[in-house]
C-alpha positions as CSV (number, residue, x, y, z in Angstrom):
1,M,116.6,192.3,73.1
2,A,113.9,192.9,70.6
3,H,111.8,192.1,67.6
4,T,109.1,194.2,66.4
5,P,105.8,192.3,65.4
6,T,106.3,190.6,61.9
7,K,107.2,193.7,60.0
8,S,110.5,194.3,57.9
9,L,111.1,197.1,55.4
10,T,111.4,195.9,51.9
11,K,113.5,199.0,51.1
12,R,115.9,198.2,53.7
13,N,115.9,194.6,52.7
14,I,117.0,195.7,49.2
15,L,119.5,198.2,50.5
16,L,121.3,196.0,52.8
17,G,121.4,192.9,50.7
18,V,118.9,190.7,49.1
19,G,119.1,187.1,50.3
20,G,117.2,184.4,51.9
21,V,115.9,185.5,55.2
22,L,115.4,182.6,57.8
23,I,112.4,183.1,59.9
24,V,113.0,181.4,63.1
25,L,110.0,180.8,65.4
26,A,108.1,183.5,64.0
27,V,105.1,182.5,65.9
28,F,106.8,184.5,68.7
29,I,107.0,187.7,67.0
30,A,103.4,188.7,66.6
31,I,101.6,187.6,69.4
32,Q,98.7,189.9,70.1
33,F,96.7,190.2,73.4
34,D,93.3,191.3,74.2
35,A,92.4,194.0,76.8
36,H,92.1,191.3,79.7
37,K,95.4,190.5,81.7
38,P,96.5,187.0,80.8
39,V,96.4,184.5,83.5
40,S,99.5,182.7,84.4
41,G,99.3,179.1,83.5
42,A,96.5,179.6,81.0
43,E,97.0,178.3,77.5
44,G,95.3,180.0,74.7
45,D,93.8,178.8,71.4
46,N,97.1,179.4,69.8
47,G,98.9,177.0,72.2
48,H,100.9,179.7,73.9
49,K,101.0,178.8,77.6
50,L,101.6,181.8,79.8
51,L,104.2,180.9,82.4
52,A,104.5,184.2,84.2
53,S,103.8,187.9,84.0
54,R,105.3,190.9,85.8
55,E,104.5,194.6,85.8
56,S,107.8,196.0,86.9
57,L,108.7,199.6,87.2
58,Y,110.2,199.4,83.6
59,N,108.2,197.0,81.7
60,N,105.2,194.8,81.3
61,I,106.7,191.3,81.1
62,Y,105.3,188.2,79.9
63,V,106.8,184.8,79.7
64,Y,105.3,182.2,77.3
65,Q,106.0,178.6,76.3
66,V,105.3,176.7,73.2
67,G,106.6,173.3,73.1
68,D,110.3,173.3,74.1
69,Y,110.7,177.0,73.6
70,V,110.2,179.6,76.2
71,S,110.0,183.2,75.3
72,M,110.3,186.5,77.4
73,T,108.2,189.2,75.9
74,F,107.4,192.9,76.5
75,G,103.8,194.2,76.2
76,Y,103.2,197.6,74.7
77,N,100.2,199.1,72.7
78,R,98.4,195.8,72.7
79,H,101.4,194.0,71.1
80,I,103.8,191.6,72.4
81,Y,107.5,192.3,71.5
82,T,109.7,189.2,71.8
83,E,113.0,189.9,73.8
84,S,114.5,186.5,74.1
85,I,113.7,182.7,73.2
86,Y,115.1,179.8,74.9
87,N,115.4,176.2,73.8
88,T,114.8,174.1,77.0
89,R,116.5,171.3,75.3
90,D,119.6,173.0,74.0
91,E,121.2,175.7,76.1
92,R,123.5,176.5,73.4
93,D,121.0,177.2,70.8
94,L,120.3,180.9,70.0
95,P,116.8,180.6,68.2
96,V,116.6,184.3,67.5
97,E,119.0,184.7,64.3
98,Y,120.3,188.2,65.0
99,T,121.6,187.2,68.5
100,R,123.9,184.6,66.6
101,Y,125.3,187.5,64.6
102,M,126.1,189.4,67.8
103,T,128.5,186.6,68.5
104,E,130.3,187.4,65.2
105,S,131.9,189.9,67.4
106,L,134.4,187.2,68.6
107,V,136.4,187.7,65.3
108,Y,137.4,191.3,66.0
109,P,139.4,191.6,69.3
110,K,143.0,190.6,69.4
111,N,142.3,188.9,72.7
112,I,139.1,187.9,74.6
113,H,139.4,188.2,78.3
114,S,136.3,190.2,79.1
115,I,133.0,190.9,77.6
116,L,130.3,193.3,78.4
117,E,126.6,193.3,77.5
118,I,124.2,196.1,77.9
119,G,120.6,194.7,77.8
120,F,120.4,191.2,79.3
121,G,116.8,190.1,78.2
122,G,116.6,186.4,78.9
123,G,120.4,186.3,79.1
124,R,120.7,183.7,76.1
125,T,123.5,185.6,74.3
126,A,125.4,186.5,77.4
127,W,125.2,182.8,78.4
128,Y,126.1,181.2,75.0
129,L,129.3,183.2,75.0
130,H,129.9,182.2,78.7
131,K,129.6,178.6,77.9
132,Y,132.2,178.7,74.9
133,L,134.5,181.0,76.8
134,P,134.4,180.1,80.5
135,D,137.7,181.6,81.2
136,A,136.6,185.0,80.1
137,T,134.7,187.3,82.2
138,V,131.2,188.1,81.0
139,T,129.2,190.8,82.6
140,S,125.8,191.7,81.5
141,V,123.8,195.0,82.7
142,E,120.3,195.0,83.0
143,L,118.1,197.9,84.3
144,D,115.2,195.7,85.3
145,P,115.6,193.3,88.1
146,E,112.4,191.6,87.3
147,I,114.0,190.4,84.0
148,V,117.0,188.9,85.7
149,N,114.7,187.0,88.2
150,L,112.6,185.7,85.3
151,A,115.7,184.8,83.3
152,H,117.1,182.7,86.3
153,Q,113.8,181.1,86.7
154,Y,112.7,180.3,83.0
155,F,115.7,180.6,80.8
156,G,118.5,178.5,82.2
157,I,120.5,181.2,83.8
158,K,122.6,180.1,86.6
159,D,125.2,181.6,89.1
160,E,128.5,180.4,87.7
161,P,132.3,181.8,87.9
162,N,133.0,184.4,85.4
163,F,129.4,185.2,84.7
164,N,128.0,188.4,86.3
165,V,124.7,190.2,86.0
166,V,124.4,193.9,87.3
167,N,121.2,195.5,88.0
168,E,121.9,199.2,86.8
169,D,121.4,201.5,83.8
170,G,124.0,200.5,81.2
171,R,125.2,204.1,80.6
172,L,125.7,204.8,84.3
173,F,127.5,201.4,84.7
174,L,129.9,202.5,82.2
175,A,130.3,206.0,83.7
176,N,131.2,204.6,87.1
177,S,133.4,201.9,85.6
178,K,137.1,202.0,85.2
179,D,137.3,198.6,83.5
180,R,138.0,197.8,79.8
181,Y,136.4,195.2,77.6
182,D,137.5,193.4,74.5
183,I,133.8,193.0,73.4
184,I,130.9,195.3,74.4
185,L,127.6,194.1,73.1
186,I,124.5,196.5,73.2
187,D,121.0,195.0,72.8
188,A,118.8,197.4,75.0
189,Y,115.6,197.4,73.2
190,R,112.4,197.6,75.2
191,G,109.7,196.7,73.0
192,P,109.9,198.8,69.9
193,F,112.1,201.3,71.5
194,V,115.8,202.0,72.8
195,P,116.2,204.4,75.6
196,F,117.4,207.7,74.0
197,H,120.5,208.2,76.3
198,L,121.7,204.8,75.0
199,L,121.8,206.1,71.2
200,T,123.9,209.3,71.5
201,K,127.3,210.5,70.4
202,E,128.3,210.9,74.1
203,F,127.2,207.4,75.0
204,Y,129.3,205.9,72.1
205,Q,132.2,207.9,73.2
206,L,131.7,206.3,76.6
207,V,131.7,202.7,75.1
208,K,135.0,203.6,73.2
209,D,136.7,204.7,76.2
210,H,135.9,201.3,77.8
211,L,137.1,199.2,74.9
212,S,140.5,197.5,75.1
213,D,143.1,198.0,72.3
214,G,141.5,196.1,69.3
215,G,138.2,195.9,70.8
216,V,134.8,196.0,69.0
217,M,131.3,197.2,69.9
218,E,128.5,195.1,68.6
219,Q,125.0,196.5,68.4
220,N,121.8,195.0,67.6
221,V,119.8,197.9,65.2
222,E,116.4,197.8,64.0
223,P,116.8,198.9,60.3
224,S,112.9,199.5,60.0
225,T,113.0,202.6,62.2
226,M,113.4,206.1,61.1
227,L,116.2,206.4,63.3
228,F,118.3,203.6,61.6
229,D,120.4,206.1,59.5
230,S,121.0,208.5,62.4
231,A,122.0,205.7,64.6
232,V,124.6,204.7,62.1
233,M,126.1,208.0,61.5
234,T,126.1,208.6,65.1
235,V,128.2,205.5,65.8
236,H,130.4,206.6,62.9
237,S,131.0,209.8,64.5
238,I,133.1,207.9,67.1
239,F,134.0,204.5,65.4
240,P,135.5,205.0,61.8
241,N,134.7,201.4,60.9
242,I,131.4,199.8,60.9
243,D,130.4,196.5,59.5
244,F,126.8,195.3,59.1
245,Y,125.4,191.6,59.4
246,R,121.8,191.4,58.1
247,A,119.7,188.9,60.1
248,E,116.1,188.3,60.1
249,G,114.9,191.8,60.0
250,N,117.5,193.2,62.2
251,V,121.1,194.3,61.7
252,A,123.8,193.5,64.0
253,M,126.4,196.2,63.6
254,A,130.2,195.9,64.7
255,A,132.0,199.1,65.1
256,Y,135.7,199.7,65.8
257,D,138.6,202.1,66.1
258,G,141.8,202.0,64.3
259,P,142.5,201.0,60.7
260,A,139.9,198.9,58.8
261,R,140.2,195.2,59.1
262,D,141.3,193.4,56.1
263,E,138.8,190.6,54.7
264,A,141.8,188.2,54.7
265,D,142.9,188.9,58.3
266,L,139.3,188.4,59.6
267,K,138.9,185.1,58.0
268,K,142.0,183.9,59.5
269,I,140.9,184.9,62.7
270,A,137.3,183.4,62.1
271,A,139.0,180.2,61.1
272,A,141.3,179.9,64.2
273,R,138.6,180.7,66.7
274,Q,136.1,178.5,65.2
275,A,138.6,175.7,65.5
276,Q,139.6,176.7,69.1
277,L,136.2,177.4,70.4
278,Q,133.8,175.1,68.2
279,T,130.9,177.5,68.5
280,R,127.4,176.2,67.6
281,F,127.1,178.8,65.1
282,N,130.0,179.1,62.9
283,L,132.2,182.2,62.7
284,E,133.4,181.6,59.2
285,D,129.9,181.3,57.6
286,M,128.6,184.3,59.5
287,L,131.4,186.4,58.3
288,K,130.5,185.8,54.7
289,K,127.5,188.1,55.5
290,R,129.8,191.1,56.4
291,Q,128.8,194.2,54.7
292,K,131.4,197.2,55.3
293,Y,129.8,200.7,55.7
294,A,131.0,202.5,52.6
295,G,130.3,206.2,53.4
296,N,128.8,208.2,50.6
297,T,128.4,205.0,48.5
298,S,126.4,203.3,51.3
299,P,122.6,203.1,51.4
300,V,122.8,204.9,54.7
301,D,122.0,208.7,54.4
302,A,125.4,210.3,55.2
303,N,123.6,213.6,55.8
304,A,121.3,211.8,58.6
305,K,121.7,213.7,61.9
306,V,123.9,212.8,64.5
307,L,122.1,212.1,67.9
308,T,123.6,214.1,70.8
309,D,122.3,214.2,74.5
310,D,119.4,216.2,75.1
311,F,120.4,217.2,78.5
312,A,123.2,219.0,80.2
313,P,125.9,216.8,82.1
314,V,124.5,218.1,85.6
315,E,121.1,216.8,84.8
316,S,122.2,213.4,83.4
317,L,120.6,211.4,86.2
318,K,117.3,212.9,85.8
319,A,117.3,212.6,82.2
320,I,118.3,209.1,82.3
321,E,115.6,208.3,84.7
322,V,113.0,209.9,82.4
323,H,114.2,207.9,79.3
324,N,114.0,204.6,81.4
325,R,110.4,205.2,82.2
326,K,107.9,202.6,81.4
327,W,105.6,203.8,78.7
328,S,101.8,203.9,79.0
329,D,99.7,202.4,76.4
330,P,98.2,205.0,73.9
């Protein structure tokens, strides 16, 4: 899960829809820190109390608290990138707006028995879905075990039936799994980047192969990156249908196979599921922000390069290890 420090593209804002953008707890998004390592428990002039810091194999992780809110952040290039925010007074709150739109995936499948998330962060999106669908199996795959440990310690994550967290690379997990899922969520940002092997045509084919009939993939995408158009075209090379949900500088992108979903049909499902689940963030309201990918009439460059694996299949394990390495600061 990720936000880059308070920066959004005006061009993309215009292209993907003009409207009021709700900035939720933006104080978390642009924390800069000096060259000295923060001291756990210290409180800075800006009121951010550092609860924990970890230097894992994959990330430099910092957990801050401001009032009732706890944030998991990754440090890179002297910036802090917010991965997750937890409202300690309300476990069903999703303070980061784009994570709410990731849950709009609930309106697409015929049935919801199993949900897979690649990229756990503080675990708030997966936990939200688990609390509203306790009979569905929610599995979240997270590469970094330190992130999982911190999520349990500071973000209200508990061991409960039908809620599973697996420490593994998301692509390797899918490659080794025979299970199918009604919803697959992908939110694997590490600071400003996504590991390249989670952005390719071959990866999305693997995702599609693990979706049940009528299933949907929902992915968090940063529209301000130069790879945005290529990411959309790569997904479209596997999934014929894409819907965009613009949220707070990010885009939640729903992709699915089969015939395009009729607006009236989705509205009917949204109303029924909202009535059934009573989710905190209303599915009918969020559906109103749906924007269908429209091919050549879309603002996305249809000539953008489709991303493919930069490795031969026999070299996949080595290449994935390289893609997952922690970056060193410039």
